[in-house]
N, C-alpha and C positions, 0 to 999 in steps of 0.2 A: 758720728762719721763710721762708714764701713771699716775703715783701718783699725780703729779703736776697738769696735766689736770683735774683730777677728783675732787681734793680738791678746786681747783681755781675755778672751775665752781659751785661748790655746798656748799662750806663752809658758804657763806653769807646766803643762804636758811636755813641751819641747825640752825644757830645762831639766826634767825628771825622767825622760825616757830611758836614758842610760848614762852613767858617768862617762866623762870623757877626759882623759889626762892629756898631758903634754908630750907623752911618750906613745910608744906603739903598743903598749901593754893595756889591752882593753877587755872589757868583759865580753864573753862570746856573743857574737851576733849572727843571724841568719845569713847564709852565703847569698850574695846579690845573683840576680838573674842577669847574665851579660846580654844586653838587648838595647836597641834604640827605642825611644818612645815615639812611635810613628806620628802620632797625633800631634806632638809637640813640633816635630819636623815639619809637618803639613803646616801648621800654623805660621812657622817661621818662614817657610816657603812663600805662603800668601803674603806675609808683610813684606818680602822681598819683592814680589810682584808690584805690589801696591806702591812701593817706595819708587820702582822703576817707573810705573805709570806717572807719577807725579813729578819725577825729575826729568824725564825725556821732554824735549821741546816739541809736544804734540798740542793738537787743538783739544784733545780731551784730557789734557794733565790737571786742569781745574776741575771739571766734572768729576773725574775718578778720584780726586784727593778727599780724604776723610769720609769715606762711604757709609761708616757705621755711626755717624754722629759728629760731634766736635772732639774727635779723637783721631790722630793720625796714625800711619804705620810705624812711625818712629817710636811713638809710646809702647806700641805692642811689641816691637822688636827689642827694646831695651828690657822691658818687663819679662819676656820670655828668655832672654839671655841670661838675667839675674836669676830666674827660677832655675835654669838649667845649671848655672853655676852653683846655686845653693844646694841643688840635688847631687851633682856629681862630687863636688869638693867635701860636702858633709860626709858622704860615704867614704871619702878618701882619708878623712880625719878619723872616722870610726875605725877603719881598716888598719891604717898605717900610722896614725898619730898626727897631732896638729902640725909639728914641724914639716912633715911631708906634704901636707894640704898647703902650707905657706909656699913650699917650694914649687908646688904644681902651679899655684895662682901666679907666681913670678914668671915662671916659664911661659905660661899663657899670655901675659901682659906683655912679655918681650916679642912673642910672635905677632901680637896685634900691633905693637909699636913699628915693627918691621914692615908690616903692611902699610901702616900710615905713612912711613918715611918714603916707600916706594911710590905710593899714590902722590905724595907731596912732590916728589922729583919728577915723576911723570908730568904733574901739572906745570912744573916750572921749566920743563925742557919741550917736550913734545908738543904740549897743548899751547904753550906760549909760542912756539914756532908756528903752529897751525893755525892760531888765532891771528897772528901778524900776517900770514899768507893769505888767509881768507877774509880778513878784516871783519871778524864778527865781533861786535860789541859784547855779545853775551859771554863769550869766553874771556875777553879781556877784562870785563868787570869783575870775575871770579877772582883775578890776581891783581887788581889794580894797585893794592900796596907793594907787592913784590915787583911789579913793573916800574913802580916809582922809586924803590929802594931795594934793589935785588939782594945785596949781601945781607942787610938787616933782614929781609924777608925770609931768607935761607935760614940763617942760624936761629931765628926767633921761631920759625916754623918747625924746624927739627926739634926745639926745645918745648914745643906745642904751646907757645904763647901766642903767636899769629896763626890763627886757623882760618883759612879761606871758606867760604860757602861751600857746602857739599862735602867738605873735608873736615868738618868741625864736630862730627859725632864720634868717630873713633877715639879722638883725645879724651872724650868725657868717658867712654867705655873703659880706656886704660886707667884712668884715674880711680874709677870705681872697680876694677878688678885688682889694684894695689891696696885699695881699702879693704877690700872683701874678707882677706883672711884674718885681719885684726877682728872685724865685725863678728865672723862666725867663731872666732875663738873666744869672744866674750859670750856669744850666744850659746854655744855648746856647754859653757860652764855656768852661766849666770841667767840665762833667759833672755827674752826679747823686749821687756817692759822698757828698760833704760835706752836701748838702742833705737826703739820706735819714738820714745818721746824726744830724743835728741834730733832724730831725723825729721820729725814734724816740726820741731822748733827751728831747723834750719829752712825747711821749705818756707815757713811763715816769714822768716827773716828775708828770704829771697824776694818775696812779693814787695818788700820795701826797699829793695835795691842793695842788698848785702854785697854783691859782686862788685858793684860800682864804687862802694866805699872802700872795699879792700883793694880794688885797683887804683883809686886815687892815692891812697896811702903807699902802695908800691911805687908809683910813678914819682911821688914826693920824695921817696928814700932812695930811688936807683936811677930815675930818669929814664925810665923804660920808653922806647921811642915808637911803641906799637900803639896806634889809637885803639880805645876801647871797643869801637865797633868792629875792629878786626880780629878781636880775641875769640869770636865764635858767637853764633846765635843762641846756642843752648847754655840756659842758665844752670850751672853745674849743682848749685845748692838747692835749686828746685827739683831738677830731674834725680837727684839722689834718692828722693823718697820712693820714686818708682822703682829704682833699683833695690833699694832695702826691702820694700814690699815683696818683690819677687824673690829676692834672696831668702827672706823670711819663709815665705810658702815653700819653696824648694827644699830648705833645710828641715822644715816641718815634715813634708811628704817623704823625705829621705829616711826618717827615724820613726814614723808612726804608722802602724798597721792600718790597712784599709778601712777595717771597721771602726776606727777612731777618727777617721777623716772628718773635715769641717762640715758640719751640718747647719745650714743656716736657718733661723727661724722663718715661718712661711711669710710673715709680715715684711721682713727684709727682702725676701725674694720677690714679693709682689711690688715692693716699693722700687727695687732695682729694675725690673721689668718696665714698670711705668716710667721710670726716668730715663731708661734707654730708649723706649719709644718715642717719649717726648724730643728728646734731643736729636733722634734720628729724623724725624718728621721736620722739625725745626731746621736742621742744617739743609734738608734738600728743598725746603721752601724759600731760604733766605740765602743760601750760598756758604762759602767757607766763613764768613763772618755773620754772627748771628744779628748783628745791628749795623746801621749804615756805617760807612767808612768814617774814621776818626772820631766815632762815638767813644767816650771814655768807658762805656760798659763793656766794651769788647776785651778790656783787660782782664775781666773776669773769666774769659775763655782764652787767653792768651797761650800760645803753644810754647813759647820759648821759656816763659815763667811757669808753666803748668798752672794756670789760673785756677781758682777755688771751683768754679763750675767746670771746668775742663776735667779737673781732678775727679769731681763728683761724677761726670759722665763715665770717666775711665774706670773707677771703682764700681760703678753700676754695671758696666759690662763684665768686669771680672767676676762679681757675684753671679751674674747670669751664666757665664761660661762654667764657673766651678759647679754650679747647682745642675746644670743640664748637661754638663760634659760627658758624663757616661752614657746618657741616652743618644746624643750627637754621635759619640765614637762608635756605638752599636749599629746606628742607623744610615749614617751619611756614606756615600761611596768614597773609597780611598782614591785620592788624586796623587798618582805616583809622580807627576811632574813636581808638584808642590813639596812631596816628602823628599824627594832628590835634591831639589834646591835648598830646603830646610837643612838637610843632613850636612851640607858643606856651605854653612850659612857665610863664614868669614871670606873664603875665596869667592864666593858667589857675590857678597856684598862689594868687593873690590872690583870684580869685574863689572859690576853695574856702575860702579863710579867711573871706570874707564870708558865705558861706552857712553855713558851721559856727557863725559867731559870731551870725547871726540865728536859727538853729535853736535854739541854746543859750538865747538871749534870749526866743524866743516859746514854744517847746514844752518846753524843759528836758531833762533826762535822761530816758533811756528808763525805762519802768516797765511792770509787767504790765497796768495798766488800759488800755493802748491796744489799738485793734483790730490783730489780726495782720497786716493789710495795711498798716498805716500806715508803719512803719520801711521796709519794701522800696520803697513807693511814693516816699517822701521820699528815699531814696538814688538811685533812678531819675531822679527830676526833678533832683536835685542834679548828677548826671553829664550830664544833657541840658542844664542851664544852662551847666555848664562847657564843653560842646562848642558852644554856641552862641557863647560868648565866643571861643573857639578860631577858629571860623568867622569871626567878624568880624575877628578879628586877621589872618586870612588874606586876607580880602577888602580890608581897607582898609590893612594894614600892608605893610612892606618885604619880608616873607618870600616864599618860593617859592611859586608856584602849584602846584595839584596836578598839572598836566600835567607840570612839571618833575620832580616825584618819580616819576611813571610812566616818563619817558624814562630816568630814571636806574637804574630798578629792574634791568634786565638786567646793567648793569654791577656793581651791588651784589651780585648773586647768583653772581659769578664770582670771588670773592676768597678761596677756600680757608678759612683760618682767619680771615680777615678782608679788607677792602676797602681800597683805595687811595685812595679818593674823599675830596677835601678838602671842607671846610664853609665856604663863603663867604658863607652866607645868614644868619649870626648864630646866637645861641644860644636864640631864643625868649623 
């Protein structure tokens, strides 16, 4: 598996790059270049656009879903967020010490939780009222458990036990952010082998229903009133593998010079390209499911459990992107819209949730009776609104101004297979 190859080849280098103590007394390190990684912002912006096209109730939601194969924007967004976390907070640990890194993770997790709580309350108040006013089943179905048991839905939602559809990714993100400082602390002092072995084992257990086993035990012990299907679609123990892989890669790039970056053997690159092409063609020939509906073989591509073949497709795309990333960075045009969206990814993600919820509550699911121009116009206005949010964040937030990004561009284009710029401006 690609993950084993990468970790086996480079975990020793990560552990030995420079010793890290639990205090702020570190060996001297080269001063970081304060800049955004514009190509990472562009990728995250692309993931946000793809998620919006999938979640908005338009006729092209299904054709636009999973455009690169049997991999969705959610996998890319989680992996990129983990990569940025590994990059940023490893530098924080090296510069200020592991306790400071842990405090930074906690602060970020609290910000994300505040966003989740705000979105949840928006769903339970504004969207609930709009759904009942316009009688849109699509909106009411999102919060059926809350409408059935409002008080239970409220407190279990705030505890991230009850997670309505569309609002079930940020709780997973929060859990990963809380676990990350302990993972990085171990990695910075002991290497990645143990962490990766445990992560892969958890992913394997998730394929056989680990979460359901733990849920049943919790219900038996506490009488938890939330049905299992209302706890969220994302299998946390499976998705943590994507997070740990991204965290591993980000931490590695934060501490290893560009000349020692990962270089894949040619056979692995060729295999990854072949797998990526195979799944890309397969997806666009058969649709979102590789086999007919209800065929048990679809479990191998299952999104919520990150099925084995879905994971294979994702890892192939990662290898291709890492190998050809330098060439793409130098030759592809920069899309400022995507960069702006990605630089403020958390506010823009929350804005996309608000837009999608309002659309479901007011106009409902897409249907043939709509004018042909309505859905494209709704999508364009949604992206424009998300861009306006990103611009406001750039104007009034603490992130870098556009001039900084332009000054950093020449350095970012000289990195071969990757760049060595650090990211001191936060994660958007």
